[in-house]
C-alpha positions as CSV (number, residue, x, y, z in Angstrom):
1,M,0.0,0.0,0.0
2,G,1.5,3.4,-1.1
3,L,1.4,6.6,0.8
4,E,0.1,8.6,-2.1
5,N,-3.0,10.7,-1.6
6,P,-5.6,9.2,-4.0
7,L,-7.2,12.6,-4.7
8,V,-3.9,14.1,-5.8
9,T,-3.0,11.0,-7.9
10,N,-6.4,11.1,-9.6
11,M,-6.2,14.8,-10.2
12,D,-2.7,14.4,-11.8
13,R,-4.0,11.7,-14.1
14,V,-6.9,13.9,-15.2
15,N,-5.0,17.1,-15.7
16,M,-1.7,15.9,-17.2
17,P,-2.8,15.3,-20.8
18,N,-4.2,18.8,-21.2
19,S,-1.7,20.6,-19.0
20,E,1.2,20.6,-21.5
21,K,1.4,22.1,-25.0
22,E,4.4,22.7,-27.2
23,C,5.6,26.0,-28.8
24,E,5.3,25.5,-32.6
25,S,8.4,27.5,-33.2
26,C,11.0,26.6,-30.6
27,H,9.3,23.4,-29.3
28,E,9.6,24.5,-25.7
29,T,7.1,22.7,-23.4
30,L,4.4,25.1,-22.2
31,Y,2.8,24.1,-18.9
32,S,-0.7,25.0,-17.6
33,G,-0.6,28.3,-15.9
34,Y,2.0,30.0,-18.2
35,E,1.1,33.6,-18.8
36,D,1.4,35.4,-22.2
37,V,1.3,32.3,-24.3
38,K,0.2,33.2,-27.8
39,L,-2.5,31.2,-29.7
40,H,-2.6,31.6,-33.5
41,E,-4.8,29.5,-35.7
42,G,-4.9,26.7,-33.1
43,E,-1.1,26.7,-32.6
44,Y,0.6,27.8,-29.3
45,F,3.7,30.0,-29.1
46,C,5.7,30.7,-25.9
47,D,6.1,34.4,-26.7
48,E,5.7,37.1,-29.4
49,E,9.2,36.5,-30.8
50,C,8.4,32.8,-31.6
51,L,5.1,33.8,-33.2
52,K,6.9,36.4,-35.4
53,N,9.5,33.8,-36.4
54,H,6.8,31.3,-37.3
55,L,4.8,33.8,-39.3
56,L,7.9,34.9,-41.3
57,E,9.1,31.3,-41.9
58,N,5.7,30.2,-43.2
59,A,4.6,33.3,-45.1
60,T,4.7,33.5,-48.8
61,Y,6.8,36.5,-49.8
62,E,9.7,37.3,-52.1
63,E,12.7,39.5,-51.7
64,V,13.2,42.1,-54.4
65,T,15.7,44.8,-55.3
66,L,14.3,48.3,-55.7
């Protein structure tokens, strides 16, 4: 017989699958409770810089000489 509190153990099992996300740009693990996480078109980003990088890498554009 373990010394684990069954209420805490059950809560961990219920919350764990939804408590972690991954930044789509840098792949950092984002945990439940993180503030300022950016959500764009169903994808999570750890900060504005990662969101900007993702948008630039995935945007269709061309570089030109003026």
